N, C-alpha and C positions, 0 to 999 in steps of 0.2 A: 290347631288351627289359629292362627290371628290375620291380623290386618291392622298394621303400625303404619308410618310414617318412614322411618329408615331403622333398619337394625342395626346399621353400624354405628348408631347413637348409644349402644348398650353399655361399654365400658365406660362412659361419661354418666350413664345412669346409675352403673355400679358404685361408682364414687358417690353419689347425690343419697343412694340408699344407704350406704355405711356412716356416713353421716348424719343422716336421720336416725339408724338404727341405735347410734351412740348416743343420743340423746334423748332415746323413747326406752329408758330404764324400766317404767310400771310394765308397757305394754312385752317387752323382752323377758321380763320376770314372771309375766303369768304364762307366756307361750313355755318358757323353760319349767315351769313345774306341771303343765301337760303333755310335754312332748312325748314323755317315756309310753304314755298311754294309749297313744294316737287315738283321740277322741272321735276325731271327725273322718276315723276310717270308713271308706264306702258312701262318703257322703260328698253330693256335689252342691257347692255353692256359688249362687248367683251374684255378681257385685255391679253396682252402677252408684260408681262414686267418682269426687274428682281423681283423678291418674296424677296423683304427685309423688315426692320422694314419701311423706308420710305415709300415704297408702299403700305404696311397696311394703313396708315395714310390717302392715298387717296382711296384707296378701301371702307375702313369704310365710308369715306365722301361719296363717291357716294351712296351709300348704303343708307346713313342718308338722301339723297335727293331723295329717291325712287325708285332709279335704282335696277334691279337682276343683280345680277354680277356676271360673268363667266369667271374665270382668269387660267393661267398658264405662265411659268417663259419663259422668253425670250433667255436663254443661259443653254445649261445641267448641266451646274457646279455652277450656281450662287445663286441658290434658298434656302434662310436660313430656314429649316425646323423647326424650333420652330416659324416662323411667319407663315407658310403653316398651321401649326397645329391648331394657334389662329386663323386664317380667316375662317378656317372650321369649327372650333367651335361655329363663330360666323354669318354663315348665308350665307357664300360667297362660291360659288360653285367652288372650285379651285383642278385644277391638276398639282402638281409641287412638284417636290423632288430633291435633290442633287445629284451629278453624276448619270445623265440619260445617257441611249444610244442614240445615236441621232433618232433608233425606237421610242424610250419612247416619246424622245421630240416632234415628228411629230404626235404623239398619243394625247399627251396633246394639241397639238394646234387646231387637229381635235375636240376633246371631247367640245372645249371652242367653235367652229362655229357650233356645232350640237344644239348649244344653240338657236341659230337664232339671233344672236345678230344685232339690229338696228345699232349702231356705235360701232368701234372696235378704242382701243389705242395700237399702235403697238410700238416696242422696234426694229428696224432693217428691217421691213417688211416681215418676216416670216408668219405672219399671214395673211398680206395682197397678199401675194403671192401664198398662198395656197387658198384663197377666190377668187381671180381672174383666176386661173390656172387650179384648181383640178374639175373636172365634177361633183364631188358628190355638189359642194357649186356655181356653179354657177348661180341658180336661186333665192340665197339668195339675200333680198332686204334689202341692207344696203343702209343708209342715208349717210354716211360719216365715216372717219376717220381720227385719230391724230396719228403723227409720232413724235417718239423721238430722232432720233439720225439722223445725218450727212449720215451713211451707207446706213438709211433705206429710207430718202428725196431723195438721188441719185438713189437708185433703182425706188422708185415710179416715180420721172420723168422718168426716163426710160421707164417707161410702157405709161404714159401721153405724150411721146413724140412721142410714137408709136399710139398713139389715141385708148389704149387698157384701159385706166383708167375707170371703171366701176363706180365711185362714187367721189366725191370731197374728197379731203384729205389736213387739215391743217398742213404744216410741222410747227409743235412746236418747234423743235430744231432750226428755224431760228428764232426765237423771241430774242432780246437781252439780256431779262432777264431769258432766258434758257441757249444761247450759249456762253454767255460772262460770266456767274456765273457757272453753270454748266460745261460746257467743260473745262473752265480755272480756277476756283478757283475748283471747285469741283473734277474734274479729277486730277489737279496736287498735292493736298492732299491727295487723295484716291490712287494714284499710289505710292506716298512715302511710305505709309502705309501698302500696298500690298508687295511691293519690300522689305521693313523691316520684315514683318511678315515671308515671305518666307525664304527670305537669311540670316537677322541680320548680315549683314555687313555694313562697316563703306562707309557713301558716301564723306566723307570729303578727299580732295586730290585726288580723284578716276575720271578717263575720263570716262564720260559718254557721250553716244550718242544719240542724242534725233532724231528719223527718222521723220521729218513731224513737220512744223511751220506752223500749223493752230491754233486754237482757243486752243485743246488739248496740243499739242506741245509746246505753249507758255506757258502753266500753267504748267506743267512739266519742261520746263526749268528754269521758275523761281524759284521753287519749290527745285529742284537739285542745282541751283547754291547758293540758300538760305542755304543748307546743307554744303555747302562748296567744291561742284565737279566743275570740269574741265568741262564746258559743250561743246559741240561739236554739230551742227545740221546739218543735210543734207536736202537737198529740190532738188525738180524738180522747183518749180515754183518761178521765178526771183524775183519778187515782195517780195515774202515770204523771200528768201534766203538774199534778202538786207536788211528787215527788220532785221531778225535775227543777221545780220551782225552789223546793226546799233545799235541793242538792246547791242552788245557786247560780242556777242558769237560766236565761231570760228565757220566758214560753210566749208564743205569740201565735194567733193563726197564719197559715202559709200565706194569704191574701197579703199578710203585712211583711212577712218574713221574708216573702218575693222580691220586694224589691230593695230591702238590705242586703243578701248575703250576697257574699263574694266566693263562696264555695259551696255547693250542697251536697249531703249523701243521705240517701234515704235507705231507711232499716226498718221497712213495715213490713214486708209481703203483702202488701194489698197495693190494688192496681191505681193508676193514676192519681198520687199523693203528688205529683208534680204535674199538672195538666196542661191545657193548653194556655189559658187564663196566665196561669203563674210564669210560664216560659217568657209570656209577650211582657209580663210586668219585671223580668229581670234587667238589670244593670249591662252594659256593655262589658264584654269581659270575663262574667258569672262562668263558674265550671260547675258541673252537674254530672252524677255519679250514682251508684248504687252499691250497695253490698247487700241485698236481699236475694233470695235463690233465683227469682223469675225474674226477667226483663219487662217486667209489668208496671212497675214501679213509676216511672219517668214516661211521659206521653212522646217516645222518640219517635213513632209514627208522624205526629204532627211537626215535630221539631225538624226531619228531614224533608219531611215532603215540601215545607213551608221556606227551606233555604234555598236562597239562590244560589249558594255552593255548598258544597261539603268537601272538606279537604282533611285527610289525616298528616297533620304538622310533625307530629311525634309519637313513637309508638303506641299505640291503644290511648292515642287523642285526636279527637275529630274538630275541626273549627267549622261550625256552622252558622253561616251569615244570613240574618232574617232582620227586617223591618232594619237596614243601616245599622245590625250591632252584631258583635260577635257572643257566640254561647261556644263553651267548649264540652264536650260530652266524653266522658270515659268511656273507654270500652263497651262502645255499641248501647250502654246502658245496661251492659250484664254485671254480674258480679264483680266487680272490680280489683278487691283483693284478691283474687285468682286470676282475673284476665290479665290483669297489668302488675301482678304480683307472684309470688310463688303460697300463698295462702297462710294460713297458723302456722306458728312455729311447731317444732315437732314435740317439745314438753307439753305443749297443749293436747296435741293430736294423741300423746299417748293415754292419758285419761280417756278420751272420746272412745279411740278404738279398744281399748281393753273393755270399755262398756259394748262395743260391739262384739266383742270374741263371745265374752261372757254372757251377754244374751242370747247369741246364736247356742250356746251349750244348753243353755235354761230351755230353749223351744226345742233342742233335738231330747232331751229329758222329758220335757212336760208337756210337749204338744196336744198328746190324746187327752190330756185333761183340760186343756184350756180351751174358753169360749172364743170364738170367732169375733173377737172385740180387740180394741187398743188397750195396749196395756202399759202401765209405766214399767221402769227398770224395778226390777225387786230391789227393795230397801238393802240387801244383805250385799248385793253386788255393789251398789252405789257405795256402801261404808266400805265396804274390803277396797275398793279403789282408793278412796280418801286416805285409808290407812297407808294404804301403799305409795302413794304419794307423797304422803308425808315422810315414810321412812324414805324416798328417793331424794328429796329435798334435805335429809338431816336436820329432820323439824322434830322433835320431840314435846307431847303434851301431855297433859296428867290424866290421872284417872280416878273415878269416883271410888271412895271410900265404904266399906261395907256399912259403915255409919251412915253415909250419905246415901248410900241406896235405899235403906231402911228408912228413912228422913221423906223420900221421895214418895214412898209407898204408903206412907203412912197422914192420914188426914187429920193427926192432932200435931200442933207445933210443938 
């Protein structure tokens, strides 16, 4: 069964799927190597991911490995309806459409859990939270889960720290070949894409305030500087603040940056990093948006409640008139690079989703011996994907000689 917007969009979705697949060589090669043995035969997988053309390559690949697939979107606003239609037409049980209500969103997660999946793959941990704390699903026999995002990993670690985690979780986000490429290069580029599609303003010469200097903030800062922006970074972490300063960015408190910035991009995963006082400080015409997973980083409730008028003047861009000035909000404060654009490029997601499929297979093989905690991706998987990525990019590197290996393991110079 499925619940999507329009099955007639399938042919359009097929073209997008094929385009993404042609540029996800690492993932395709991984699937090709495993296809013959059907390692997921008899296994039901439950996915809660952004339904994009890149995700369709992962879901179709898992199906080729023998799995029964049930999937839903990881955000009410990010589903690409043509991709959902394509997946529905190709044997994927999918519950996803763009512009869901919160009720719709939760309904779709529950429909996926109704399939009694053996392994979950989540983006933000909403499906895992429901599997843990909804009485309807507390008897599910789940082998384990994988988690795609920093926000989701943090939530699952909080559950683990309380001793309430019901099954092992692999933090795919923590793989170097995920967070370094996906979070830094993927979000860096797709953020620019989302902001340009929504506002179509010049980045060059403008003060752009990047809130948070984790991997996402680093990538976004780098791309904004490349566009000619005057980049300001705000941080609460001394080491990251120091790093941003040494990387050549202006670093200051948000109380000061809020008065200077022309464009604001939140990248923290924390609530109210742009709060009531900051919004009141902003100059007329400021643009605010978020690329963290949840729509909690900007105090949009205050902004919308205290605006005399709120009008969507362009797709995914709202003009909020408050105190005789206009503040522009991108994508209702939700993840702008997916709401206002298409998310990360396929070459980036090939690495992230290779981590996902190999981590799923790791759980399938080892779950009986795994503790109910959050694990990092095994180093051998990370290294395997890095090697595959270099090969896909036709990049060659050196190898240690026997003499060098001996030197590493010897305490004498």
